[in-house]
DRENPALUM-120139 format. One line per 2 residues: number of its first residue (from 1); their letters; for each residue x, y, z of C-alpha. Coordinates in nm, 3 decimals. Layout:
DRENPALUM-120139
NUM = A = X/Y/Z; ...
***
This chain:
DRENPALUM-120139
1 = ME = 1.729/0.182/0.912; 1.477/0.239/1.189
3 = KI = 1.214/-0.025/1.261; 0.868/0.129/1.221
5 = IE = 0.636/-0.176/1.236; 0.681/-0.477/1.463
7 = IQ = 0.428/-0.762/1.467; 0.478/-1.039/1.721
9 = NL = 0.285/-1.366/1.761; -0.030/-1.227/1.598
11 = YF = -0.334/-1.455/1.582; -0.675/-1.359/1.449
13 = KY = -1.007/-1.542/1.423; -1.339/-1.469/1.257
15 = EE = -1.565/-1.637/1.513; -1.405/-1.985/1.526
17 = EL = -1.219/-1.969/1.194; -0.846/-1.909/1.236
19 = VL = -0.738/-1.656/0.972; -0.391/-1.549/1.091
21 = ED = -0.161/-1.780/1.282; 0.150/-1.667/1.471
23 = IN = 0.243/-1.381/1.237; 0.584/-1.227/1.307
25 = LE = 0.705/-0.943/1.090; 0.939/-0.645/1.111
27 = IF = 0.922/-0.357/0.863; 1.180/-0.080/0.846
29 = ER = 1.169/0.277/0.721; 1.188/0.316/0.342
31 = EF = 1.133/-0.056/0.282; 0.903/-0.171/0.006
33 = VS = 0.717/-0.475/0.139; 0.490/-0.688/-0.080
35 = II = 0.232/-0.926/0.062; 0.118/-1.212/-0.160
37 = GP = -0.097/-1.520/-0.114; -0.411/-1.697/-0.239
39 = NG = -0.762/-1.560/-0.192; -0.874/-1.596/0.170
41 = AG = -0.517/-1.623/0.295; -0.551/-1.334/0.543
43 = KT = -0.380/-1.055/0.346; -0.666/-0.805/0.366
45 = TL = -0.732/-0.903/0.729; -0.373/-0.815/0.816
47 = IK = -0.404/-0.478/0.641; -0.731/-0.401/0.824
49 = IL = -0.565/-0.482/1.155; -0.278/-0.243/1.075
51 = LN = -0.536/0.025/0.989; -0.716/-0.036/1.319
53 = LL = -1.030/-0.151/1.139; -1.027/-0.493/1.307
55 = PF = -0.949/-0.551/1.677; -0.723/-0.841/1.772
57 = KD = -0.670/-1.017/2.103; -0.364/-1.238/2.066
59 = GS = -0.022/-1.094/1.988; 0.116/-0.743/1.971
61 = IK = 0.170/-0.475/1.707; 0.385/-0.166/1.747
63 = IF = 0.396/0.111/1.489; 0.647/0.391/1.548
65 = NK = 0.728/0.199/1.868; 0.374/0.251/2.004
67 = DI = 0.121/-0.019/2.090; -0.158/0.032/1.835
69 = TK = -0.424/-0.095/2.078; -0.343/0.194/2.312
71 = DK = -0.226/0.475/2.085; -0.394/0.540/1.750
73 = SY = -0.201/0.857/1.666; 0.005/0.660/1.412
75 = LE = -0.297/0.655/1.176; -0.233/1.019/1.089
77 = YI = 0.087/0.910/0.913; -0.060/0.626/0.708
79 = GY = -0.194/0.665/0.355; -0.420/0.393/0.220
81 = LP = -0.517/0.308/-0.136; -0.801/0.052/-0.108
83 = QF = -0.875/-0.216/-0.363; -1.220/-0.070/-0.430
85 = ST = -1.275/0.304/-0.458; -1.551/0.468/-0.255
87 = ID = -1.507/0.811/-0.411; -1.819/0.964/-0.567
89 = KN = -1.718/1.038/-0.925; -2.024/1.260/-0.970
91 = FP = -1.912/1.505/-0.702; -1.850/1.839/-0.880
93 = IT = -1.482/1.885/-0.803; -1.159/1.904/-1.001
95 = VK = -0.859/1.674/-0.962; -0.651/1.946/-0.797
97 = EA = -0.931/2.038/-0.554; -0.977/1.671/-0.463
99 = IL = -0.610/1.643/-0.370; -0.614/1.969/-0.170
101 = IS = -0.916/1.853/0.028; -0.718/1.556/0.155
103 = RY = -0.521/1.803/0.369; -0.832/1.894/0.576
105 = KR = -0.738/1.647/0.847; -0.426/1.841/0.923
107 = KG = -0.618/2.168/0.939; -0.908/2.051/1.152
109 = LL = -1.284/2.045/1.110; -1.327/2.423/1.115
111 = SL = -1.137/2.448/0.785; -1.440/2.292/0.615
113 = FN = -1.626/2.616/0.681; -1.337/2.849/0.600
115 = VS = -1.145/2.698/0.311; -0.794/2.836/0.276
117 = YT = -0.462/2.679/0.189; -0.110/2.791/0.270
119 = EE = 0.159/2.832/0.008; 0.315/2.515/0.152
121 = DK = -0.011/2.327/0.090; -0.023/2.443/-0.270
123 = KE = 0.346/2.373/-0.330; 0.326/2.018/-0.193
125 = VE = 0.013/1.940/-0.393; 0.178/2.073/-0.710
127 = EI = 0.478/1.845/-0.646; 0.251/1.544/-0.602
129 = IE = 0.060/1.629/-0.921; 0.390/1.639/-1.111
131 = LL = 0.513/1.317/-0.948; 0.199/1.128/-1.050
133 = NL = 0.182/1.273/-1.404; -0.152/1.444/-1.338
135 = KD = -0.058/1.796/-1.452; -0.267/1.776/-1.769
137 = KE = -0.565/1.649/-1.566; -0.555/1.887/-1.267
139 = DK = -0.841/2.107/-1.391; -1.062/1.822/-1.511
141 = RI = -1.366/1.707/-1.313; -1.312/1.372/-1.147
143 = SE = -1.612/1.241/-1.342; -1.399/1.270/-1.658
145 = LS = -1.123/1.038/-1.533; -1.058/0.687/-1.656
147 = GG = -1.008/0.400/-1.413; -0.630/0.434/-1.422
149 = QL = -0.644/0.813/-1.380; -0.881/0.778/-1.086
151 = QK = -0.639/0.533/-0.923; -0.361/0.792/-0.958
153 = LL = -0.588/1.057/-0.805; -0.657/0.836/-0.502
155 = LA = -0.284/0.772/-0.469; -0.218/1.147/-0.485
157 = RA = -0.473/1.209/-0.209; -0.298/0.955/0.012
159 = LA = 0.043/1.112/-0.047; -0.084/1.467/0.018
161 = KN = -0.121/1.393/0.390; 0.256/1.396/0.459
163 = IK = 0.250/1.025/0.536; 0.531/0.796/0.649
165 = IL = 0.366/0.466/0.550; 0.173/0.399/0.228
167 = IL = -0.050/0.088/0.209; -0.160/-0.029/-0.136
169 = DE = -0.425/-0.302/-0.169; -0.411/-0.455/-0.519
171 = PT = -0.334/-0.117/-0.683; -0.317/-0.255/-1.039
173 = NF = -0.648/-0.443/-1.032; -0.931/-0.339/-1.266
175 = ID = -0.723/-0.106/-1.485; -0.611/-0.153/-1.846
177 = PK = -0.255/-0.272/-1.931; -0.129/0.073/-2.034
179 = SK = -0.257/0.236/-1.713; -0.115/-0.055/-1.514
181 = TE = 0.234/-0.005/-1.660; 0.218/0.369/-1.589
183 = LI = 0.098/0.313/-1.233; 0.382/0.064/-1.168
185 = DI = 0.634/0.322/-1.292; 0.480/0.584/-1.061
187 = IL = 0.492/0.350/-0.761; 0.857/0.277/-0.843
189 = KI = 0.922/0.654/-0.860; 0.755/0.694/-0.519
191 = KN = 0.980/0.422/-0.380; 1.294/0.588/-0.517
193 = TL = 1.215/0.954/-0.442; 1.001/0.970/-0.127
195 = NI = 1.129/0.873/0.216; 0.829/0.655/0.301
197 = TV = 0.765/0.288/0.370; 0.536/0.110/0.122
199 = IM = 0.331/-0.202/0.195; 0.160/-0.351/-0.110
201 = VS = -0.083/-0.641/-0.140; -0.072/-0.792/-0.488
203 = HD = -0.139/-1.107/-0.688; 0.084/-0.989/-0.973
205 = LN = 0.428/-1.142/-0.923; 0.577/-0.935/-1.209
207 = VV = 0.484/-0.619/-1.022; 0.604/-0.765/-0.692
209 = YK = 0.945/-0.863/-0.827; 1.001/-0.524/-0.984
211 = LT = 0.929/-0.322/-0.671; 0.994/-0.530/-0.361
213 = DK = 1.267/-0.528/-0.096; 1.090/-0.772/0.138
215 = LV = 0.843/-1.039/0.032; 0.577/-1.170/0.273
217 = CI = 0.412/-1.492/0.151; 0.100/-1.543/0.360
219 = NK = -0.158/-1.816/0.401; -0.262/-1.797/0.767
221 = KA = 0.110/-1.820/0.851; 0.365/-1.579/0.705
223 = FV = 0.693/-1.660/0.532; 0.925/-1.361/0.502
225 = SK = 1.211/-1.323/0.252; 1.442/-1.046/0.143
227 = LD = 1.403/-1.017/-0.232; 1.720/-1.036/-0.441
229 = NK = 1.674/-1.175/-0.792; 2.053/-1.219/-0.833
231 = NL = 2.087/-1.439/-0.525; 2.020/-1.803/-0.619
233 = KM = 1.985/-1.918/-0.258; 1.728/-1.645/-0.201
235 = KD = 1.537/-1.757/-0.510; 1.528/-2.111/-0.373
237 = KI = 1.389/-1.986/-0.041; 1.122/-1.778/-0.216
239 = YE = 1.024/-2.079/-0.428; 0.980/-2.291/-0.114
241 = NL = 0.775/-2.015/0.053; 0.549/-1.982/-0.251
243 = KA = 0.500/-2.359/-0.263; 0.412/-2.357/0.108
245 = IY = 0.130/-2.105/0.066; -0.007/-2.216/-0.271
247 = SQ = 0.012/-2.596/-0.212; 0.243/-2.873/-0.328
249 = NF = 0.101/-2.847/-0.682; 0.251/-2.500/-0.720
251 = EY = 0.451/-2.455/-1.042; 0.704/-2.172/-1.071
253 = IE = 0.792/-2.052/-1.422; 1.054/-1.780/-1.448
255 = HL = 1.010/-1.530/-1.733; 1.302/-1.329/-1.862
257 = NC = 1.303/-0.989/-2.037; 0.958/-0.888/-1.909
259 = IL = 0.866/-0.578/-1.706; 1.117/-0.681/-1.439
261 = D = 1.404/-0.534/-1.646
***
């Protein structure tokens, strides 16, 4: 597989507070990478750096083999589902229209004044609506959506941009258990059917273990493991990495026959 993200010797400070320390990470195409760690560990900071929302001075990051401090064209191929939605639910628009609008960037600013979509646009949006189980909601106003349905809409908007990398920041937070289970299944379907790389920040280890190829345990420093639940040596390494980021008092309890099956 081709390497699409390469982070080398990354350090980051907020004023004098060291937040990220010597981060080294390689991510390959079609990998599902989960980032876990305690609050304040630097997870969101790392995501913001990848999205070019925070400048950094020490270290290097290449995405699609391009230095992100010099070439920001990679951002066109990244979809982002933030932890907190900024969408205005009172805006008078349907679910399908909201997904179509996300393709404006490809068309350019003038399309805002002359709205038209190609058959390809419509076909791709229809496929995304089917993939995310939104067919029965496509004609509803976004104000009518539940929290879980809104999360699926935001995910659909991210996917509609023909992305190569999808970044999810705590995607299952603040939604009910039923919506959470459905969203996990959809994310798993995305992993198995779309040729994209997924990076997910999560506190939910059940979700992480179900979806992940590569696990990044982060607390200023990063500890990287391939995830293989059948490999006992790998489990031991993951346990040590978790203990390193959560403190020596960390207790690991393995549950069987849960959503991991």
